[in-house]
C-alpha positions as CSV (number, residue, x, y, z in Angstrom):
1,M,88.6,132.9,91.0
2,N,87.2,131.1,88.0
3,I,89.3,132.4,85.1
4,E,86.7,131.2,82.6
5,S,84.2,133.9,84.1
6,I,86.6,136.8,83.2
7,Q,85.5,138.7,80.2
8,Y,87.5,141.2,78.1
9,V,86.3,144.4,76.3
10,T,88.3,144.8,73.1
11,N,88.5,147.8,70.8
12,E,87.8,147.4,67.1
13,K,91.4,146.0,66.5
14,G,90.9,143.4,69.1
15,A,93.3,144.9,71.7
16,R,92.0,144.4,75.2
17,M,90.9,147.7,76.8
18,A,89.1,146.6,79.8
19,V,88.3,143.4,82.0
20,V,85.0,142.2,83.5
21,I,85.4,140.2,86.7
22,P,82.3,138.9,88.3
23,I,81.9,140.4,91.9
24,E,80.3,137.1,93.4
25,G,83.0,134.8,94.8
26,N,85.7,137.3,94.2
27,E,84.9,140.1,96.7
28,D,87.9,139.7,98.7
29,A,90.4,139.8,95.9
30,L,88.6,142.6,94.1
31,N,88.6,144.8,97.5
32,E,92.3,144.0,98.0
33,F,93.0,145.1,94.2
34,L,91.1,148.3,94.6
35,E,92.8,149.1,98.0
36,D,96.2,148.6,96.0
37,I,95.2,151.0,93.4
38,Y,94.3,153.7,95.8
39,G,97.4,153.2,97.6
40,H,99.2,153.5,94.6
41,K,97.6,156.7,93.8
42,I,98.3,158.1,97.3
43,I,102.0,157.2,96.8
44,Q,102.3,159.0,93.4
45,K,100.5,162.0,94.7
46,R,102.8,162.2,97.7
47,R,106.2,161.1,96.2
48,R,107.7,164.4,96.1
49,E,106.9,165.5,99.7
50,K,109.9,166.1,101.8
51,T,110.7,163.0,104.2
52,I,111.2,163.2,107.9
53,T,113.2,161.3,110.5
54,K,111.7,158.4,112.3
55,D,112.2,160.4,115.6
56,R,110.3,163.4,114.2
57,L,107.6,161.1,113.2
58,L,107.2,159.5,116.6
59,K,107.3,162.7,118.4
60,G,104.5,164.1,116.1
61,L,102.6,160.9,116.8
62,K,103.0,161.2,120.6
63,N,102.1,165.0,120.5
64,D,98.9,164.0,118.6
65,G,98.1,161.4,121.1
66,L,98.3,158.7,118.6
67,L,101.1,156.8,120.5
């Protein structure tokens, strides 16, 4: 990634509010970043769910034909 090609959007006080990263040449890094953001949102959404044991998880996957 060419650091000079990155642009920042600032507010009236000069504080950075957003970033503009060219897509060309940065596709893999941007896709990975977006996947990370999505994963983080899913984790936050599900963090209060009750946990299960590994054995229960494996049994469920086998019953669903996924293992």
